[in-house]
Backbone as a printed PyTorch tensor [residue, N CA C, xyz], in Angstrom:
tensor([[[  0.6810,  -1.0820,   0.1500],
         [ -0.2820,  -0.1050,  -0.1260],
         [  1.0170,   1.2500,   0.2470]],

        [[  0.6740,   2.1040,  -0.9000],
         [  1.6750,   3.2000,  -1.1600],
         [  0.8650,   4.4700,  -0.5100]],

        [[ -0.5990,   4.8870,  -0.6680],
         [ -1.6610,   6.0540,  -0.3990],
         [ -2.7480,   5.6930,   0.4470]],

        [[ -3.6270,   6.1750,   1.1450],
         [ -4.7750,   6.1710,   1.5940],
         [ -5.4580,   7.6030,   1.6540]],

        [[ -6.3850,   7.8020,   1.2660],
         [ -7.2600,   8.8460,   0.9160],
         [ -8.5620,   8.6030,   1.1750]],

        [[ -9.3500,  10.1160,   1.5420],
         [-10.3330,  10.1560,   2.0250],
         [-11.2070,  10.8710,   1.1330]],

        [[-12.3530,  10.5880,  -0.0240],
         [-12.7770,  11.6240,  -0.7280],
         [-14.1690,  11.5460,  -0.3060]],

        [[-14.7400,  12.9250,   0.2180],
         [-16.1540,  13.2390,   0.6910],
         [-17.0490,  14.7110,   0.2700]],

        [[-17.8650,  14.7310,   0.3040],
         [-18.4000,  16.1670,   0.0610],
         [-17.8980,  17.3300,   0.6280]],

        [[-17.7180,  17.2420,   2.0980],
         [-17.5690,  18.3650,   2.8420],
         [-15.4870,  18.0720,   3.1290]],

        [[-15.3040,  18.2340,   2.4260],
         [-13.5380,  17.8600,   2.9230],
         [-13.3670,  18.6100,   4.4570]],

        [[-13.8580,  20.1500,   4.3560],
         [-12.9600,  20.9290,   5.2110],
         [-13.5180,  21.0580,   6.5590]],

        [[-15.0500,  20.0900,   6.5470],
         [-15.4200,  19.3760,   7.7340],
         [-14.0750,  18.4170,   8.4980]],

        [[-14.4250,  17.4410,   7.4630],
         [-13.8390,  16.0120,   8.0030],
         [-12.2870,  16.0540,   8.1450]],

        [[-12.0030,  17.4290,   7.1340],
         [-10.3760,  17.7280,   7.7660],
         [-10.6900,  18.3650,   9.0430]],

        [[-10.7970,  19.1640,   9.5840],
         [-11.0970,  19.5220,  10.9340],
         [-11.7560,  18.4690,  12.1680]],

        [[-12.1690,  17.7240,  11.4810],
         [-12.7850,  16.4410,  12.4460],
         [-11.4590,  15.4120,  13.0410]],

        [[-10.5740,  15.2930,  11.9060],
         [ -9.8000,  14.1080,  11.9640],
         [ -8.2820,  15.0360,  12.7080]],

        [[ -8.3170,  16.3850,  12.2270],
         [ -7.0500,  17.1010,  13.4300],
         [ -7.3480,  17.3370,  14.5030]],

        [[ -8.8890,  17.3930,  14.8690],
         [ -9.0650,  17.1670,  16.3430],
         [ -8.7290,  15.9450,  16.5930]],

        [[ -9.4800,  15.1400,  16.1870],
         [ -9.3700,  13.7000,  17.0080],
         [ -7.9740,  12.9450,  16.8310]],

        [[ -7.3500,  12.9000,  16.0330],
         [ -6.6280,  12.2590,  15.7300],
         [ -5.2440,  13.3800,  15.5770]],

        [[ -5.1870,  14.7680,  15.8680],
         [ -4.4560,  15.4930,  16.0930],
         [ -3.3980,  15.8080,  14.7070]],

        [[ -3.7410,  15.4260,  13.4390],
         [ -3.2360,  15.8820,  12.6050],
         [ -3.2530,  17.0080,  11.5620]],

        [[ -1.8110,  17.5700,  11.4820],
         [ -1.9010,  18.9650,  10.9180],
         [ -2.0110,  18.9300,  10.0770]],

        [[ -2.6350,  19.7140,   9.1340],
         [ -2.6770,  19.6360,   7.3290],
         [ -1.9790,  20.7220,   6.5570]],

        [[ -2.0470,  20.7230,   5.4000],
         [ -1.8520,  22.1330,   4.3880],
         [ -2.5860,  21.8230,   2.9520]],

        [[ -2.5630,  22.8820,   2.5620],
         [ -3.8680,  22.5960,   0.9130],
         [ -3.5430,  22.1780,   0.1660]],

        [[ -3.7500,  21.7210,  -0.7810],
         [ -3.5360,  21.3600,  -1.9680],
         [ -4.3100,  22.1650,  -2.7800]],

        [[ -3.5460,  22.8530,  -4.0300],
         [ -4.5390,  23.4360,  -5.1490],
         [ -4.8230,  22.0500,  -6.2240]],

        [[ -6.2310,  22.6400,  -6.4160],
         [ -7.0730,  21.5880,  -6.8800],
         [ -7.4110,  22.3780,  -8.4150]],

        [[ -7.1960,  23.6840,  -8.3060],
         [ -7.8970,  24.5980,  -9.4710],
         [ -9.1000,  25.3320,  -9.2380]],

        [[ -8.8140,  25.8900,  -8.5270],
         [-10.3970,  26.7530,  -8.3770],
         [-10.9010,  26.2710,  -6.1840]],

        [[-10.2290,  25.2730,  -6.1230],
         [-10.5220,  24.7260,  -4.4670],
         [ -9.6150,  24.1110,  -3.9690]],

        [[ -9.2560,  23.4570,  -2.8410],
         [ -8.4630,  23.1520,  -2.1220],
         [ -8.7010,  21.8620,  -1.5050]],

        [[ -7.8690,  20.8540,  -1.5880],
         [ -8.1100,  19.7190,  -0.9950],
         [ -7.0290,  19.5680,   0.2920]],

        [[ -6.6410,  18.3970,   0.8280],
         [ -5.8070,  18.9480,   1.7230],
         [ -5.0700,  17.5120,   2.2240]],

        [[ -3.5110,  17.8500,   2.4110],
         [ -2.7550,  16.7290,   2.8740],
         [ -2.8540,  16.7500,   4.4330]],

        [[ -2.8870,  15.5560,   4.9930],
         [ -2.9810,  15.2890,   6.5380],
         [ -1.2070,  14.8700,   7.1060]],

        [[ -0.9090,  15.6750,   7.8200],
         [  0.6440,  15.6160,   8.4800],
         [  0.4520,  15.0210,   9.9610]],

        [[  1.0830,  13.9170,  10.1940],
         [  1.2940,  13.5270,  11.5410],
         [  1.8310,  14.6040,  12.3310]],

        [[  1.6300,  14.7330,  13.6380],
         [  1.8250,  15.4390,  14.6240],
         [  3.4350,  15.4530,  14.9920]],

        [[  3.9790,  16.6420,  15.0650],
         [  5.3250,  16.6450,  15.5330],
         [  6.2850,  16.8960,  14.2440]],

        [[  6.3680,  15.8250,  13.6860],
         [  7.4540,  15.5360,  12.3140],
         [  6.6900,  16.0630,  11.0330]],

        [[  5.1030,  16.3710,  10.9350],
         [  4.5850,  16.6020,   9.9150],
         [  4.5820,  16.4070,   8.5730]],

        [[  5.0330,  14.5540,   8.4750],
         [  5.3370,  13.9860,   7.3750],
         [  3.8900,  13.6380,   6.7720]],

        [[  3.4070,  14.2230,   5.5550],
         [  2.2460,  14.0010,   5.2680],
         [  1.8550,  12.0640,   4.9650]],

        [[  0.8180,  12.0110,   5.4740],
         [  0.5250,  10.2630,   5.7130],
         [ -1.0740,  10.2720,   4.8920]],

        [[ -1.2840,  11.2290,   4.3560],
         [ -2.9090,  10.9110,   3.9640],
         [ -3.7890,  12.2210,   3.2220]],

        [[ -4.6480,  11.7700,   2.8510],
         [ -4.9980,  12.9410,   1.9020],
         [ -6.7420,  12.8300,   2.2750]],

        [[ -7.4970,  13.9430,   2.4450],
         [ -8.8180,  14.2750,   2.4300],
         [ -8.9950,  15.3130,   1.3240]],

        [[ -9.9780,  14.8020,   0.6040],
         [-10.5690,  15.3240,  -0.8780],
         [-11.9850,  15.9310,  -0.8250]],

        [[-12.2760,  16.5130,  -1.5620],
         [-13.2820,  16.8890,  -1.9220],
         [-14.2390,  16.0240,  -3.2300]],

        [[-15.2550,  15.4620,  -2.8770],
         [-15.9030,  14.8940,  -4.1060],
         [-16.7260,  15.8340,  -5.4220]],

        [[-15.3500,  16.5300,  -5.6720],
         [-15.5350,  17.3120,  -7.2260],
         [-14.6390,  17.0020,  -7.9720]],

        [[-14.6950,  17.5700,  -8.8210],
         [-13.3600,  17.4180, -10.1660],
         [-13.2220,  16.0150, -10.4380]],

        [[-11.8450,  16.1520, -10.4830],
         [-11.5060,  14.4490, -11.2100],
         [-11.8300,  13.3950, -10.0990]],

        [[-12.0300,  13.6980,  -8.6700],
         [-12.6800,  12.9090,  -7.5740],
         [-14.4040,  12.9300,  -7.6560]],

        [[-14.9120,  13.4710,  -8.5340],
         [-16.3240,  13.2960,  -8.3780],
         [-17.0220,  12.1080,  -8.0100]],

        [[-16.3610,  11.1730,  -9.1810],
         [-17.0630,   9.8580,  -8.9720],
         [-16.0310,   9.0690,  -8.1560]],

        [[-15.9190,   8.9610,  -6.9850],
         [-15.0860,   8.6000,  -6.0370],
         [-15.7780,   8.1230,  -4.9400]],

        [[-15.6860,   7.1660,  -4.4260],
         [-16.8900,   6.5940,  -3.2900],
         [-16.2860,   7.3480,  -1.6880]],

        [[-16.8980,   7.5270,  -0.7750],
         [-17.1430,   8.0660,   0.1110],
         [-16.2350,   7.0850,   1.2380]],

        [[-15.2530,   6.5920,   0.8180],
         [-14.7440,   5.8950,   1.7000],
         [-12.8920,   5.8200,   2.0090]],

        [[-12.5570,   5.1080,   2.7940],
         [-10.7070,   5.7190,   2.9970],
         [-10.4870,   4.6820,   1.8660]],

        [[ -9.5090,   5.0810,   1.0030],
         [ -9.3350,   4.2340,  -0.2160],
         [ -7.4870,   3.7620,  -0.0090]],

        [[ -7.3920,   2.6970,   0.4670],
         [ -6.3680,   2.5240,   0.1490],
         [ -5.8340,   2.5250,  -1.3880]],

        [[ -4.4550,   2.7510,  -2.1160],
         [ -3.8500,   2.9770,  -3.1890],
         [ -2.8460,   1.2990,  -2.7740]],

        [[ -2.7560,   0.4820,  -3.7890],
         [ -2.0740,  -0.5960,  -3.9840],
         [ -1.1550,  -0.7270,  -5.2320]],

        [[  0.0240,  -0.4710,  -5.2010],
         [  0.9400,  -0.7530,  -6.3160],
         [  1.0050,  -2.0710,  -7.3640]],

        [[  0.8100,  -1.8450,  -8.2910],
         [  0.7200,  -2.8430,  -9.1240],
         [  1.8980,  -2.8570, -10.3520]],

        [[  2.2110,  -3.9820, -10.7960],
         [  3.4110,  -3.6660, -12.1060],
         [  2.4420,  -3.3640, -13.3930]],

        [[  1.2750,  -3.5610, -13.3550],
         [  0.5300,  -3.9350, -14.7210],
         [ -0.7420,  -3.4650, -14.6690]],

        [[ -1.3740,  -2.3100, -14.6370],
         [ -2.4120,  -1.8600, -14.2530],
         [ -3.6500,  -2.6640, -15.1260]],

        [[ -3.4120,  -2.7230, -16.4880],
         [ -4.1790,  -3.7100, -17.3870],
         [ -4.4280,  -4.8470, -16.7610]],

        [[ -3.2730,  -5.5730, -16.8100],
         [ -3.3860,  -7.0940, -16.3600],
         [ -4.1910,  -7.0480, -15.1450]],

        [[ -3.6960,  -6.4760, -13.9990],
         [ -4.8170,  -6.5590, -12.7490],
         [ -6.1370,  -6.5330, -12.9830]],

        [[ -6.3780,  -5.5380, -13.7380],
         [ -7.8790,  -4.8750, -14.2640],
         [ -8.6380,  -6.3260, -14.6880]],

        [[ -7.6150,  -7.0400, -15.5710],
         [ -7.9890,  -8.3240, -16.4420],
         [ -8.1580,  -9.1840, -14.8860]],

        [[ -6.9300,  -9.4150, -14.4370],
         [ -7.4120, -10.4420, -13.1810],
         [ -8.3980, -10.0490, -12.4730]],

        [[ -8.9110,  -8.8790, -12.0410],
         [ -9.7840,  -8.5080, -11.1020],
         [-11.4680,  -8.9530, -11.3320]],

        [[-11.3130,  -8.7540, -12.8240],
         [-13.0940,  -9.3370, -13.2580],
         [-13.2930, -10.3350, -13.6110]],

        [[-11.8500, -11.1160, -13.8750],
         [-11.9900, -12.8250, -14.1200],
         [-12.2320, -13.4370, -12.6080]],

        [[-11.6580, -12.5540, -11.5660],
         [-11.6780, -13.3830, -10.5200],
         [-13.0940, -12.7840,  -9.3670]],

        [[-14.0500, -12.0110, -10.1300],
         [-15.2040, -11.5470,  -9.7820],
         [-15.4060, -10.3480,  -9.0630]],

        [[-14.4910,  -9.7540,  -9.5100],
         [-14.3950,  -8.0880,  -8.8320],
         [-15.1030,  -7.1240, -10.1310]],

        [[-15.3940,  -6.1350,  -9.8680],
         [-15.5040,  -5.2090, -10.7270],
         [-14.7550,  -3.8540, -10.7350]],

        [[-14.4500,  -3.2120, -12.1640],
         [-14.0340,  -1.7160, -11.7780],
         [-15.2680,  -0.6860, -11.5950]],

        [[-14.9250,  -0.2470, -10.9100],
         [-15.9370,   1.1290, -10.3350],
         [-15.7970,   2.7170, -10.7530]],

        [[-14.5340,   2.3130, -11.0750],
         [-14.0270,   3.8290, -11.1080],
         [-12.8930,   3.6670, -12.2100]],

        [[-13.0000,   3.8520, -13.4970],
         [-12.1770,   3.5050, -15.0770],
         [-10.5040,   4.3060, -14.5730]],

        [[-10.0240,   3.6070, -15.4580],
         [ -8.4610,   3.8730, -15.5210],
         [ -8.2160,   5.4910, -15.9090]],

        [[ -7.2450,   6.0440, -15.0950],
         [ -7.1640,   7.4910, -15.6540],
         [ -6.1110,   8.0200, -15.1030]],

        [[ -5.0220,   8.8720, -15.1360],
         [ -3.8940,   9.4990, -15.4410],
         [ -3.9170,  10.2320, -13.4090]],

        [[ -2.8000,   9.8090, -12.6460],
         [ -2.4520,  10.3720, -11.4700],
         [ -0.9160,  10.4750, -11.1660]],

        [[ -0.5120,  11.2180, -11.2390],
         [  0.7240,  11.7850, -11.3180],
         [  1.6400,  11.4320, -12.5360]],

        [[  2.4160,  10.8520, -12.2990],
         [  3.2690,  10.3330, -13.2960],
         [  2.8840,   8.4170, -13.3840]],

        [[  1.5720,   8.0880, -13.2130],
         [  0.8870,   7.2620, -13.2770],
         [ -0.4990,   6.9420, -13.4330]],

        [[ -1.1030,   5.7720, -13.4670],
         [ -2.3160,   5.4520, -13.6600],
         [ -2.8780,   5.0580, -12.7860]],

        [[ -4.2850,   5.0250, -12.4950],
         [ -5.1070,   3.9410, -11.1590],
         [ -6.8120,   4.0660, -11.6960]],

        [[ -7.0620,   2.6730, -10.6630],
         [ -8.3870,   2.5620, -11.4400],
         [ -8.5630,   2.2890,  -9.5450]],

        [[ -9.7740,   2.2350,  -9.4960],
         [-10.7910,   1.8730,  -8.2880],
         [-11.8250,   0.4060,  -8.5410]],

        [[-11.4000,  -0.8190,  -7.7370],
         [-11.9640,  -1.7540,  -8.3360],
         [-12.7730,  -2.2670,  -6.6450]],

        [[-13.5590,  -3.1660,  -6.9550],
         [-14.4510,  -3.8670,  -5.7400],
         [-13.9400,  -4.8430,  -6.0990]],

        [[-13.8140,  -5.6520,  -4.6890],
         [-13.5090,  -7.1260,  -4.8170],
         [-14.6200,  -7.8960,  -4.4800]],

        [[-14.6240,  -9.0030,  -4.4840],
         [-16.1110, -10.1980,  -4.5890],
         [-16.9270,  -9.8740,  -3.2700]],

        [[-16.0090,  -9.4150,  -2.3070],
         [-16.8530,  -9.2150,  -0.9930],
         [-17.3100,  -7.7370,  -0.6760]],

        [[-17.2290,  -7.0780,  -2.1470],
         [-17.6640,  -5.6000,  -1.8560],
         [-16.4630,  -4.3120,  -1.3810]],

        [[-15.6140,  -4.8980,  -0.8830],
         [-14.6510,  -4.0260,  -0.6830],
         [-13.7260,  -3.4570,  -1.5480]],

        [[-13.3890,  -1.7660,  -1.6250],
         [-12.8500,  -1.0770,  -2.6440],
         [-11.8300,  -0.6400,  -1.8050]],

        [[-10.4860,  -0.9040,  -3.3050],
         [ -9.5400,  -0.1070,  -3.3440],
         [ -8.7560,   0.0030,  -4.3160]],

        [[ -8.2930,   1.3180,  -4.4010],
         [ -7.4820,   1.9310,  -5.8360],
         [ -5.9910,   0.8220,  -6.2110]],

        [[ -6.1660,   0.3360,  -7.6810],
         [ -4.9740,  -0.1600,  -7.9480],
         [ -4.3170,   1.2980,  -8.8760]],

        [[ -2.6000,   1.1580,  -8.4460],
         [ -1.7710,   2.1390,  -8.8440],
         [ -0.6920,   1.8000,  -9.4320]],

        [[ -0.4450,   2.1710, -11.0540],
         [  0.7120,   1.5320, -11.7610],
         [  1.3510,   3.3360, -12.1220]],

        [[  2.6080,   3.0550, -11.3340],
         [  3.9330,   4.0830, -11.9540],
         [  4.1300,   3.6800, -13.1970]]])
């Protein structure tokens, strides 16, 4: 697992919730007209997760903590997912220097697959 984030309608309220409950500090991430948030460990300030608004490129993301798992070949992993009873719930798209998609496993849990 290389990353985890949470995408919700009101990211600012959720940012404030986790800051108060967990003690995370935050930084804004410019999304071109609005800001998502990097959540950082207290003390060191190391970014460990993100809280994102469900809009723009994230409009179709489910409102759940989303783990991102690295894969060697995204297309091959998608094919195996489908063969084994899973489904793609967010189609592959670019993320930084890689590509990702969101899949649902046969039990209904979701995760992102990421190929750098």
